[in-house]
N, C-alpha and C positions, 0 to 999 in steps of 0.2 A: 379748358384746363387752366389752372392758375399756377403761377410760378411758385415752386417750392423753395423758399428762401433758405440759403445756407448760413445766414446769420440771424440772430434773434431780433425781431422788431418789437416795438412797443406801440400800443395804441392808447393814447391818453389825451384828454383835454385838461386834466388836472395834474400838475407836475409833482404833486405830493403823493398821489395814489394812482400808480400806473397799473394798467391791466395788460399783462404780457400774454402774447399769443402762445408762447411756448414756456413751459414751466420747468424745463430741464436746465436752465441757465444756472450758473454758479451763484453762490451767495454774494460774492463780490460784485458781480455784474448787476445783480438785482438792486444793489444800492446805488448804481450809477445812473446817469441821465441819458436820455435818448436824443437830446438836442445837440448832436455834434455840429460844430460850426459849419462844415461843408454841407450837411443835410439842410441846415437852416437857410443857407445861401441859395441852394438849388431847388428846394421844394417849397417851403412855406416859412413865413416870418414867425419869429418867437417874440414874446414880450421882452422889452428892453431890460427889465430888471432881472431876467433869468441869466445867470452866468454860464457860458458854455463850458463843457467838460472837455478840455483838450487832451486828456489822457485816455479817453474812451476809444476802444478799438472794436471792430466787429467780432462777434463770437460765433463759432460754429455750433450748430444745433446738434445735440447728441441723442435726440429721440430717434428711434429706429424708423418711424414713419416719415420723419422730416429730414433725416440726416442724408445729405446729398453725397454721392460718390461718383468716381470716374475710374476709367481703366488704369491699371498699374502700368501696362505696356501698350499704350494706344497705337503706336506705329505698327507693331506686330499683329495685335488683335484686330485692328480695323482692316488691315490688309487681308487677313483670313476671312473676316466677315464679308468683305467686299467680294471675295472670290466665291463665297457661298451664295451671295445675292446674284451674281452673274449666272451661276449654274441654275439657280431657281428660275430666273427669267428665261433662260434657254429651255428649261423643262416645259414651261408654260407655252412657249412659242412652238415647241415640237409636237404639241397635241393637235392633231387635225380637227378633232371635235371642237376645241376651243377656237380655232381659226374660223370655223363655220358660224360662230355666233355673231350677232350684230355688234358693231364696234362699241356701242354704248353699253351693251351687256358685258363685253370683254372688260371695259373700263371699270364697271361696277364690281365685277368679280375680282379684278386686280386689287381694287381698294380694300375689299373685304378679306382677301386671303394672303396678301404678300407677307405680312408679319408672321402668321402661323406657319407658312411655308418656310420662311427663313429659320424659324426656331427648329423645325424639323430638319432642315439642312445642317444646322449647327449640331444637333444631336446625332445625325447620321455620320457626320465627319468627326464626331467626338471632339469638338472644339471646347477647350477649357480656357478660362480667363479668371483673373483676379481683379478686385477693385480696391481703391483706397479712398479716404475722405477727400472731398473736393476742398481745396483751399478756400477759406472765407474771402470773398471779394472785398475790396475797399468800398467805402461808402459811395465814391464817385462811380466805380464800376457797376455797383448794384443799381444806382439810379439810372445810369445810361442804358444798362441792359434791360431794365424794366420798361423804359420808354421805347426801346427798339422793338421788343416783342414781349408784351405783358402776358401772353398766353402760353409761352414755352415752359414746359415743366422739366426740371432737371431730374436725372435718375436718382432714386433714393435707395438706401440699403435694403429696405423692406421689398421694394420692387425687384431688385437684383436677386435677392434670396428666393423670391417666388419664381423667377426665371430659372435660377439654378436648380430648384426643386423639380421643375418641369423637365429640364434637360436630363436630370438624373433618372427620372421616371422612364423616359424613353430609352436611355442607355441600359437601364435594367431590363427592359423588354427585349433588347438585342434583336431588333427587327432586321430582316433580310432586305437587300436592295429592292426586291419585288414588293415586299410588304410596304416599304416606304413609298414606292411609286404609286401603288393603289391607294394608300392612305392620303397621299397628296392629291390624287384625283378626287377623292371624297371631299376634301377640303375646298378644292377649287370650284367644283360644280355644286354650289350651295343654292338650292332653289329658293331659300328663304331670304336671299338678298333683295331688298326693296327695289322696285322699279324695273325688274327684268322683263323684257318683252318675250323672251323665249324660255320662260320659267318651267314649262312642262318638259321641254327638250332638256334643260339643265337637270331637272329632277330625274329624268330617265338616265342621263349620264352618271349621276351620282349613284343611282341604284346599280348600274352596271359595274361601277368601281367597287361598291360594297360586295357584290357577288363575286367579283374577281378576287378580292381580298380574302373572302371566305374560302374560295377554292384553293388558293395558294397556301392557306394555313393548314389544311388537312394533311397534305403530304409532309409538310415541314414539321408540324407538331401534332401527330395523330392522337396522342394521349391527352393533350391539353385542350379540352372541350370549351373551356372558358376564356381562351386567349382572345378570340374575336371581340368579346365584350370588354375585356381589359384594354385592348388597343383603342377601341372607340371611346372608352372612359378617359383614357390618357389624352386622346385627341381633344376631348371637350375642355381640358384644362388650358389648351393653347389660347383660347379666347380670354383667359384671365390676365394675359400679359398685354398691356396696352401698346399699340404700335409706337406711341410717342417715346416709350422707354427704349425700344429697339433703336429708333432713329437717333435719339440723343446719346445713347451709350456707345453704339458701334459706328455711326455714320456722321454725326455732327462734327467730330474732329477732322473729317475728310472733306465734307461738302460745304462747310461753313454755313452761310445764311441761305443757301439754295434749298428749294423744296424737294425733298426726296421723292415724293410721288411724281413730280414732273420728270425727274430722272428715270424713274421706273417706266413711265409711259413711253419715254424716248427709247428705252432699252427694249420694250415689248413690241412697239409698233413701227419703229424705224427699220426699214429694209436695207 
């Protein structure tokens, strides 16, 4: 993944004809220069005859796809999300069939399913949150952040809207606790995860979870014959939400530079 910049960058070797990566910038900025003196000092030299623009400041991108956002109330929302994550890991640890799998298979399934399971947990607990624009970093902050972790992608408004649409879909289904439990089982025991040693066993577990979900739907919704298909269709949208979005939005303010997957492994395998 590439970093989604919260300010507008210019790519140009010709200072008179600049090719901007983003075209949503204001007309005033499009007349400015990208050769801020701090950028010149820390990144690359500029011709001596080019006068630096001391009045230039980073501009936030207003494109929906590139517009970076953060939580409005990070302390409260991150605490709630962390609680959902703890319950998610406890649910996985409480499954005897999961504990019977080879450790490497458990790790592979964890990597594949933790983000979809967390989204289900957020929907089940009806967690709501709001976001606001991420303040544009200074040039120094941007350069230092890029050099620390060039692959970290910041949450975008488009990504958050997709996440919210997914949560709304599950809230609309109004699943019971049993429906959520069996749906989580279907997601956990995914035989298509690459490298599984016990893929046939996992496939059998997923089939059992699917049958259990069908059986619980009949008494709860006897007249809704299409509910099972709608639930599975909604579940398929979970994979459209990248784990990186979940990590950066809900947990980066808490864990800092730590690797969330390492923390999940500790939570799942530490006795």
